[in-house]
N, C-alpha and C positions, 0 to 999 in steps of 0.2 A: 234934596235932604241923605246924607249919609245912610244907609242901612246895615243894619249888622249883618257882617257875615258867618253864614250857619256854619259851623265846627259840626263835621262831625266822627260820629264812635270809632272805634275801631273794628269793630265789628262791620260798619258801614262801608269803610278804607276800599280802595281794589290794591291789587298788585300793582305794584310795575311790571311794565313791557317790557322793560330791559332787566331791570332781576330776574323775571321769566328769563329770557334771555339769555342772563349770564349763569343761570342753574344750569341752563339743557348744556349751552354749551361746555360747559367742566364738568358735569356730568359724561357727554361726549365723547370731546376731546379729552378726556382724563384716562376714559377706557380706551381709546384710540394709543395713546404713549402707551401703557401697558399693552396693549397688543405687538405695536412695536420692538418695546424691552422683549416679551417673549419669543417674537419672530428672529430678532437679532440672537438671543441665548440660542434659538433649535437653530438656526445656522453656524454661530459660532462649536455647537456639538459635533454638526453632521460634516462641516464643510473640514478637509484635510488643510490644516494651513489656520484653522479658522477662519473668521470673516475678514481680517487683516490680507489677507491672498486673494481676494477676491474686491478687485478695486468699485467698481460698479455697484457689489452688491454695499458695499461700505458707504459707498456714495449714498445708496437708495436710501439704507436705511438712517442714515447723518440726516440727511434732507428731510423725510417722513419726521421724523424727531422735533428739525426744528421750525417745523411747521405747527406741529401739535402745541408745541410753546408756545407758539405767537397767538396760534388761537387762542388758546386758555391765559395769556396775557390781555386778550382781548375782553376773554370773559370778566377776568380782574378786571381791568377796566370798566365796563358797562356794571359790574356791580358795585364799581365806588358809584358812581355817576347817579343809580339807583339809590344809592344812599341816601343819597342828598335830597332827594326830591322831595315835595311838600304831598301831604296829606297821600301819601300811599304807604300797603303796607312794604316792611322790609325783611320778610322773611326771605325770599329767594335772592334778595340783593345780594343780603349777608349770608347762605346757605356758596353763591354761586362763587364769590370773594373766598371764602372759606376753601373750597373743594379746589379753586381752582391754584391760590395760591399753592395749596398742600401740595397737589400732584405738581407742580413745579418745583417747589420745594426737593419734595422727597425724590424725582425722578433726578434733579440735580445731583443728591446723597447717594445714589444709585449706581449713577455713572462715575461720583468720585472713587465712591467703593472700589469699582469695577476696576479701578486703572492702575488704584494703589495698590490691588489683588495683583495685578498681572505683570508689575512690573518687581 
């Protein structure tokens, strides 16, 4: 015979592991992206001719930023997947998705703004 499925109340639901991972990744790699921008700005000010004069430094900064973006995208994907999990709290998944996408969009805007101001 079919037994009724117990429905848990919101207070009994557990947080999604992927949602927590998304949130942690978004915070850590958001801070990492901010630090890359701070370091790039510092180097731009202190190096004669700017970062463009030092190809190795420019490549390192560019690679670091691409790595942060890739990891933020992974965090956004994990947050999106966690939003669709059944019987799990969605708080960390939503926060992770918002922080990841927010950091990606904000950092892209800062780069575009910097490129338009330099020309």
